[in-house]
N, C-alpha and C positions, 0 to 999 in steps of 0.2 A: 262322279264317275259312273253312276248307275244309268246313265243315258243309254249306254249300249244295251242294257237289258230291254229297254223299251223298243229299241230297234229290232232286237231279236224277236220280241213278241209280234211286232208288225210283220216281220218277214214270215213267221210261222203262219200267221193268218193268210198272208198272201199265197203261200205255197198250198194252203188248203183249197184255194180257189182256182188253182191252175189245172187245166184239163189234162188228159192223159197224153203221153208222148205220141201215140199212134194217130191221134186225131189231128193234132196241130203240130206240124214239123218245126215251124219257126218259133215256137214257144221256148226253145232252149236258149235263145239269145238273151232275153231278159234275165233268165236264171243265172247264166254264166256271168253276166255283169254284176249281179247281186253277190255271187260267190267271190268275185274279184274284189268287190268293195269290202266284204267281210274279211278277206285275207289281208287286204291292205290295212284295214283298221286293227286287225290283230297284231300285225307287225309293228304298227305305229305305237300301240299300247305297250308292247314289249320294249321298244326303243325308248319310249318315254319313261318307262319304269327303270331301265338301266341308267339313263341320264339322271333321273331323280335320285337314284341310289348313290351315284357318284357325287352329286352335289351335296346330298345329305351326309355322306362320308367326310367330305371336306368341312362341312359345317360342324360336324361332330368333333373333328380334330381341332378346329378353331375354338369351339366352345370349351373343350377340355383344357387346351393349352392356355387360353385367355383366362379361364377360371382359376387355374393354378397361379398365374401371374398376379391376378387381382387379389387372391387370398394372401400370397407372399407379400405383396405391397401393403395390404391391410395389416398384416402381422408386423411388418417392419415399422409402419407408422405408429402402431400401437406400442411397440417397444421404445420408439423414439419419444412418444408422448410420456411414457412412464419415466424415461431417463430425464427428459426436460422438466417434468414435474419435480423430480428429486433435486435437479440442479437449481430450479427456481426456489424451492423451499430452502436449500442450503444458502443460496445467495441472499434470500430475505433475512435469514437468521444472522448471517455475517453483516449485512447492512445494518440491522438493528443493534448488534453488538458493537460495531465500530462507531455508530452514531452515539451510543451511550458512552463509549470510551472517549470520543472527541469532546462531548459535553463535560465529562469529568476532568479531562486535561485542560480544557478552557477555563473551568472554574478554579482549578489549582493554579494555573498560570496567572489568573487575575488576582488570586490571593497572594501569590508571591510578589506581584507587582505592587500591591497595596503594602505589603510588609517592607519592601524595599523603599517605597516612598516615605513610609513612616520612619524608617531607620535613617534616611537621608535628612528628613526634617529634624529629627532629634540630634543628629550629628551637627547640623547647621546651628542649632541653638546652643549646643555644648561648645562648639568652636567659637561662637560669638561671646559666650560667658568666659571662655578661656582667654580670648584676646583681650577683653576688658581687664581680667584679673592679672594677666601677664603685664599689661601696660602699667597698671597700678603698682604692682610689685617692682617692676623695672624702674619706675620713677622713684619709688621708696629707696631702692638700692643705690640709685644714682645720688639721691639727696643725702643718704648716709655716707657715701663715699666722699661727697663734697664736704660735709660737716666734719668728718674725720680728718680730711686734708687741711681744712681751715684751722681746726684745733691743733693739729700737729705743727702747722706753721706758726701759730700764736705761741705754742709751748716752746718752740725753738727760739722765738724772739724773747720770751720771758727768761729763758736761760741766758740770753745776751744782755739783760738788764732792764727789759721792759716788763711791765706788769700786764697780766692778762686782762684784756678789756679796758686798758688805760685809755686808748685812743677811741674817740667816738666813732671815727670811721672804721676802726677795727672791731669795735663791740657790736656795732649794728648788724654786720653780716652774720655773726655767730648767732645773735638773738633771732634774726630772721630765719636762719637755717634751722635752729632748734625748734622755733615755732612751727615751721613747715613740717618738720619730722613728726611733731606731736600729732599733727593732723594728717600725716601721710597714710596711704593705703596699706593695709596689712600690719600696722604696728598695733600690738596688743594693748589692752587697757593697763596692765601692770607696767609695761614699758612706758606708756604715755604718762603715767603718774610719776615715775622716776624722772623722766625728762622734764616734766613740769616743775618738779621740786628743784632740779638742777638749774632750770631756767630762771626760777624765782631767786635762787641764790646768786646767780650771775647778775641779775638785775639789782640785787641788794648791794653788791660790790661796787656799783657805780655811784654810791653815796659819797659825799665830800670827804668824811672822816677816813674812809677806807682809801680814798684817792690820795689824801695827804700822807697817810701811813705808807701807802705804796710808793709815793715819791721819795720819802725819807729812806725807806728801805732800799730804794734804788740808788739814792745818793751815797749811802754808806755801804752798799754792796751786800745787803742782807736779802736773802731769798724769801719771797712771800710764800711761806709754807702752806698756808691755808689755800691760797690760789692754786699752788701746784698740786696739792692733794685733790682739790676739787676737779682740776683739769684731768688728772689721771683717772679719777672716777668717771668723769664724763666720757673720756675716750673709751674706757672699758665698757661702759654701758652701751655706747654707740656701736662698738665692735660686736658686742653681744647681740644687739638688735640687728646689726648687719648680717651676722651669721644666720640668725633666725630667718631674716627676710630672704637671704640667698637659699637657705634650706627650703623655705616654703616655695620659692620660685622653682627650685629644682624639682621638688615634689609635684608642683603644679604641672611643670613641663613633662615630668615622667608620667603623671596621670593622663595628660593629654595624649602622649605617645601611646600609652596603653589603650586609651579609649579609641584613638584613631586606628590603631592596629586591630582592635576588636571589631571596629566598624568595617574596616577593609576586609577582614575575614568574613564577616557576616554578609557584606555586599558581594564578595566573591562567591560565597556559598549560594546566595540567592541567585546571582547571575548564572552560576553553573546549573542550578536547578531549573531556572527559566530556559536556559539554552537547551538542556536535555528535554524539557517538556515541550518546548517549541519544536524541536526535532521530532519528538514522538508524535506531536500533534500533526505536523506535516505528513509524517509517515502514515498516521491513522487516516488522515483525509485522503491520501493517495490510495490506501487500501480500500477505503469505503467507496472511492470513485470506481476502482476496479470491480468491486462487488456490485455496484450499481450497473456498470456496463455488462457484467455477466448476467445480471437479472434481466436487463433489457434484451440481451441476446437470447436468453432462455425463453422469455415471453414470446419473442418473435418466432423462434423455432417451435415452441409449443403450439402457437397459433397455426403455423404451417403444418405441423403434424396432425392437429385436429382436423384441419381442412382436408389434408390428404386422406385421413380415415373416412371422412364423410364422402369424399369423391370416390374412393375405392369401393366403399359399401354400396353407393348408388350405382356405380358402374357394374358391380357384381350382380346386384339385384336385377338391373336391366338385362344383363347378359343371360342370367338364369331364366328370366321370364321369356326372353326371346327364344332361347334354345329349347325350352320346354314346349313352347308353342310350335316350333318347327318340328320337333320330334313327334308331337301328337299329330300334326298334319301329315307328316310323312307316313306314320303308321296307318292313318285313315286312307291316305291315297294308295298305299301299298295293298291294303286289303281290298279296296274298291277295284284297283287295277287287276288284282288276281281274279276277282269275280268276273270282271269284264272278259279277261282272257278265256276263262272257263266257259262263259256264256257264248262267246263267239265260236269257240270250238264246238260246242254242242250244236250251235246253229248250222255250222258247216257240215257237221256229221249228219244232221237231220236232212239237210238239203241233198247231200250226196246219197243218202239212203233212199230218199224219196224219188230221186231221178234215176236211181240205179246206174249211175255213171261212175267211172273211175276218175275221180278228180284228184288233182295234185294240190296238196295244201302246203303252205309255208311252215317250216319247222321253227318252233319258238324256243328261245334260250332263256333260261331263268338263272339269275345270279344271286348268290347270298349277299348279305350285308356284312361289312367289316367294321371293327372298332379299334381305337388306339389309346395311349397312356401319359573490556568488555576489564751636732758638734762632733767632733771626732769620736768621743765615746759614744755619743748618741748615734753617730753614723755607723760606728762599729757594731753597736747593738742592732741597728737597723739592718746592717749587712748580714749579721748572724740570724736575725729573725727571718729575713728573706730567704737565706740559705735553708733554714729549717723548713720554711714554707715550701721551698722548691723540692726539698727531699720528700716531704710528706705528699706534695701534690704530684711528684714525679714529673716536673716540668723542666725541660732543657733551657727554655727561655729564662726562667727564674734563677736557675743555676748560673747562667751567664751573667744575669743582673747582680746576683749575690757576689760574684767574683769582681765585678766592676765596682760595686759598693765597698767591698773590702779594700780594693786598691785605693779608692778615694779616701776612705777612713784612715788608712795608714800613711797616706801621702803627707809630706812636710811642707808642701807648698800652700801659701795663703793662710788666712785665719781660719779659726774653727767655724765661724759663720759661713765662710766660703765653702767649707767642706759640707756643712749642713745643706747649704743651697744646692751644691752639686749633687748631693745624695737625693735631695728632694726632686731636683730636676730629672735624675735618672729614674727615680720611682715613678714620677709623673709621666716621663717618656714611656716607660714600660706599660703603665696603665693605658696610656693612649694607644700604644701598639697592640696590647691585648684587646682593647675595645675595638680597634680597627679590624683586627683579625676576627673578633667575634662578629662584627658587622658583616665582614666579608663572608664568613661561614654562614651567617644567618641569611645573607643574600643568596649564597650558593644553595643553601638548603631550601630557601623559598623557591629559587629557580628550579631545583630538582623536584620539589613537591608539586609545583605548578606544571612543569613539563611532563613529569611522570603521570600526573592526573590527566592532563590533556592528551598525552600520547596513549594512555590506557583507554580513555574514552574514544579517541579516534580509532584506535585499533579495534575496540569492541564494536564501534559503529561500522567500521569497514568490514569486519567479520560478519556482522549482521547483514550488511549489504550483499556480501558474497553469498551467504546462505540463502537470502531472499532471491537473488538472481538465479542461484542453482535450482531452487524450488520452482521459480517461474519457468525456467528452461525445461524442467521435467514436465511441468503441467502443459507447457506449449507443445512439447514433443508428443505427449499423449493425445492432446486435442488434435494436433496435426494428423496423427495416425488415424484417429476416429473420423475426422473430416475427409481424409483421403479415401477411407473405406466407404463412407457414405456417398462420396462423389462417384466412386467406381460403381457402387450398387445402383445409383440413380441412372448412370450412363447405360448400365446393362438393362435396366428396366425400360429406358427410352428405346434401346435397340429392340428389345422384345416387343415393346408397344408398336414400333414401326413395322416389325415383322408381322405382328398380329393384324395391324391395319392393312398390310399388303395381302395377307391371307383373306381378310374380310372382303377386300376389294375383289379378290379372285373368286371367292364364293359367290359374291353378289353378281359378278359378271356371268358366272356359270348359271346362276338362277335366272338371270335375264335372258341368256341364250335359250335356256330350257323353256322359259315362258314364251319367247318368240316362236320357238318351234311348236310348242303346244298350241299357241294361238293360231299359228299358220295351219296346223293340222285340223284344228277345229273349223277354221274357215273352209279348208278343203273338204272336211266332212259335210259341212252344210251344203257345199257345192255338189258333193256326191249324192246327198239325199235329194237335192233339187233335181239332179239328173235322173235319179231312180224314180222319183215321182213322175217325171216327164215320160220316162220309158213305160212305166206301168199304165199311165193314162193312154199312151199311144197304143199299148198292147190291148188294153181293154176296149179301146175304140174299134180295133179291128175285129174283135170277136163279138161285138154287139153291144158295147156300152158297159159302163161301170155301175153296176147295180148290185145290191145285196152285199155279199161278202167282199167283192172287189172294191166297193165303195168304202167299206170299213177298213180295208188294207190301205187305201189311199189316205184315209183319216189318220191311221196309226203312223204312217210315214210323216205326215204333216206334224203330228205330235212329237215324233222323234226329232224333227227339225227344230221345233220349239224348245225341246230339252237341250239340243245342241247349242242354241243361242244362249240359254241359261248358263251352260258350261263356259261359254265364251265370257260371259259377264263375271262368273266366279273366278276364272283365270285372271281377268283384268283386276278384280278386287284383291285377289291374292298377291298379284304383282305390286299393286299400290301399297298394300300392307308390308310387303317385304322391303319395298323401297323406303317406307317410313321407318321400319325397324333398322334398316341399314343407315339411314340418315341420323337416327337417334344414337345408335352405337358409335357411329363415326364422330358425332358431336361430343359424346362422353370421352372418346379416345383423344379428341383434339384438346378438350379441356384438361384432361389428365396429362397429356403430352406437354401443354403449355405450363402447367403447374410444376411438373417434374423438370422441365427445361429451366424454369425460373429457379428452382431449388439447386439445380446443377450450377447455374451461373452464380448463385449466392454462395454455394459451397466452394466454388472455384475462387471467388473473390476472397472468401474467408481464408482459404488455403494460402493464397498469395500474400494477404495481410499478415497471416500468422507466420509464414516463412520469413517475411521481412522483419517481423518482431523478433523471431528466433535469432536471426542474424545479428540484430541490434543487441539482443540479450547476450549473445556469445561474445560480442565486442566489449560490451559493458562488463561482463564477467571477467574477461581477460584483463581489462584495465583495472578493475577493482582488486583482482587477485595480485596484480603487480604492485598497486598502492599498499595493499595489506602486507606484502613481503617487505616493502620499504619501511613501513611503520614498525614491523617486527624487528628489523635490523636496527632502526633508530632507538627502539625501546631497549634492545639488548645493550647498545652503547650507553644509554642513559643509566642503565642498571650498573654498568661497569664504573661510571663516574659517581653515581649517587648512592648506590646500595652496597657495592663491594668495598667497604671501609673497615679497617681493623678495629675502629672504635665508633660506636653509633653517635650520631649527631647530638642527641640529648645528653649523653654522658660527657661529650666534649664541651658542650655548652655549660653544663653544671660545673665541670672542672674549671673552665675559664672564668666563670662568675665567681667561684671561690677564690681564685688567684687575684682577680681584680678587687674583690672585697677585702682580702688580706692586705693587699698593697695600699688600698685606700685607708685602712685602719692604721697601718704603719706610718703612712704619710700624715695622718691626723695626729699620731703620737709625736712625730717629729715637729709638727707645727706647735704642739703644746710645749715641747722641750725648748724651742726657740724663744717662746714667750717667757718661759720661766728663766732662761738664761739671761734675757734682757733685763729683768728687774728683780730677780729673786735668788733664793737659796736652795731651790729643789735639787736634789742630787741626781746624778746621771743614772743611778741604779733605778730610780723611780721610772725614768723613761724606758729603760731596758725592760722593766717589768711590764710596762704598758705595751711595749712592742711584742713582748713574749705572749702576753694575754691575747692581743689582737690576732697574732699568727695562729695561736692555738684555736681560737674561736673560728678563724677562717678555715683552718684545716679540718675542724669538725664539720 
């Protein structure tokens, strides 16, 4: 801007060389032209200053507003980075925790599967051993039944006049049967020795002397006492062995049932554990998957936040640099412009004083700068014993049975054996009934235990599902609110960025207009200097040539024209730099706008997906709540059927077992009395005492 000072110096030199007004009348014309040029230049400097101040004011507003926006964006991205760092750390911890939980559940599930397989293998082996033992004992029982039947048949024939083992065809089957029993499965060594001794005795009776004695005895009607005695002994031994075999078979079957029941309980327990662990494993995998998704989302958002921080920092740095440069240039230009105006004014004053004329000068306006801001007797005894048992056990069924037994015992119909048989039948029937009831109650209790357990597990699972869904819904709502806020903020930042870009475009346009005007003025100034140079040369030609001081004045004007050309080059360089700064800031804004637009689209997609997920969660929560209510109603009904009983199942079970055991002992005493009545002299009182003892034991 100091070019005007050079012009001022040249003009002063020129004026020093001008002759007096009285000698040359036409000399005023060049001076007037020079004064007009000075006034025009002074006015253009003032207009250029006002335009530059207006552009700088717009630039200052833009810099202040854009700086606040970039700092706010940088702070938001910094807060987002810290939030995503915390979310990422939490997701990583949850991922590691659930991975450890999944490994633990998988190992426990594998261990349960191994235990179940071992239990099944052991049960298979035990079942195989039981099948072989049951088959052997069943064969032994059948052989004993056949032997007792054959001996009974031969004993009846002996009573009709035939001797036991007289006929070869009759002796052979008995010997074969006894031989088979000796070798039968489950017959103990002592019993085998007794049978072998009896078998050898039977074979000795087949000698000729015993056969002749047997024939004479038969002819004279004499009963072979030895044969009959041995026959009774044999039958007694066989019955004893039969009872033992039946007892062992019953014990074997009972043990098998207990083992099977124990296995089924173990299997059910393991199956339940495996089902629970499988469910927990699936839930853990699902939760780990969610944690993995949250981690991926946090990593993505963290990367975007870091990128946003870098972009905002770079844009802010560029903006500050550009604004500082513009402020510095504006100050320099303002100072230079002020000096120019002052120099021009002095020049005009000097010329006016020198020419002693009244010249009219343009008035300059200066404007300040502005700034902005989960038997009968036995039967009677049996009836009394059963009644006593009924009273002690407080059983309506046994009281009814005692009444029926008492009726049968006092009845005059049939023989005493018939009465005993009827009593036995009634007791056996009651035993069967009680056993059936016990089985039914056991089945009902098993049903209750199973259903209550399953219902409880299902209810707890469903409650857990409802709680999880509620938690997910709350989390989703919170995240939806945050995403909506972020989306709104980003849209606002985009709007602000668009406004800033528009303001930047406006400022740039004003700068361009100012440049064009200044460039035009500079060209016009060059043209004016050229004309002034021409006028002076013409003037000096008229007065005798440009020599001395006049030649020096021409040289100074030529120097001023050279300075004016330099000013033109400076204006063009400044315009090029301003255009470059505008392009760089516009590029930064475009990059930031694209980044924020991408974030807005991502947030909008996340909001839509989250809203869809929230709708699905609401639907799942309503369905799960409905299922939970149904399970709670079902559980309440099960409790009415299974829990609300006047007597607990275990007490009813123990009482029924005592009743069955008492009846079995009474039945065993009746069986003993029938055998004693068939061949002996045991009194009825003995049977009564046996019944009484059995009932007392059962009642205890």
